[in-house]
C-alpha positions as CSV (number, residue, x, y, z in Angstrom):
1,M,17.2,0.8,-12.9
2,E,15.3,-2.5,-12.8
3,T,12.9,-1.3,-10.1
4,A,12.4,2.2,-11.6
5,I,9.5,1.0,-13.8
6,L,7.8,-0.7,-10.8
7,F,7.9,2.6,-8.9
8,L,6.6,4.5,-11.9
9,L,3.7,2.1,-12.4
10,G,2.9,2.3,-8.7
11,L,2.8,6.1,-8.9
12,I,0.6,6.0,-12.0
13,K,-1.8,3.4,-10.6
14,N,-1.7,4.8,-7.1
15,V,-0.3,1.5,-5.6
16,K,2.3,1.3,-2.8
17,T,5.6,-0.1,-4.0
18,A,8.8,-1.2,-2.4
19,A,12.0,-2.9,-3.3
20,V,14.6,-5.0,-1.4
21,L,18.0,-5.4,-3.0
22,I,20.7,-7.7,-1.8
23,V,24.3,-7.2,-2.8
24,S,25.8,-10.6,-3.0
25,N,29.3,-9.9,-4.4
26,N,32.1,-7.5,-3.4
27,L,34.4,-6.8,-6.3
28,T,36.6,-4.5,-4.2
29,E,38.2,-7.3,-2.2
30,G,41.4,-8.3,-3.9
31,R,41.9,-8.6,-7.6
32,A,39.2,-11.3,-8.2
33,G,36.7,-9.9,-5.6
34,R,34.7,-12.0,-3.2
35,F,31.6,-13.9,-4.0
36,L,29.2,-15.3,-1.4
37,T,28.8,-19.1,-1.3
38,A,25.4,-20.5,-1.8
39,S,25.0,-21.2,1.9
40,E,26.1,-17.6,2.8
41,L,23.7,-16.2,0.3
42,R,20.9,-18.4,1.6
43,N,21.4,-17.1,5.1
44,V,21.3,-13.5,4.0
45,V,18.1,-14.1,1.9
46,L,16.3,-15.8,4.8
47,K,17.3,-12.9,7.1
48,V,16.1,-10.3,4.7
49,G,13.0,-12.2,3.9
50,K,12.0,-12.3,7.6
51,A,12.6,-8.5,7.8
52,V,10.4,-7.9,4.8
53,L,7.6,-10.1,6.2
54,N,7.8,-8.2,9.5
55,A,7.6,-4.9,7.7
56,L,4.6,-6.0,5.6
57,A,2.9,-7.2,8.8
58,L,3.3,-3.7,10.3
59,V,2.1,-2.0,7.1
60,G,-1.0,-4.2,7.0
61,K,-2.2,-3.1,10.5
């Protein structure tokens, strides 16, 4: 829902848009769920960030 307006504006203004979403919590594991620690989340964000930068480099060619 949060990214829908970005895609709509991109469509209206003829601008390429993209979104990357990271799921950081799993509420299906046990009664309380499982939440990533700050260090676990940091590693995921860095890995995803590198993938995004690589994809942007490919698009820019």
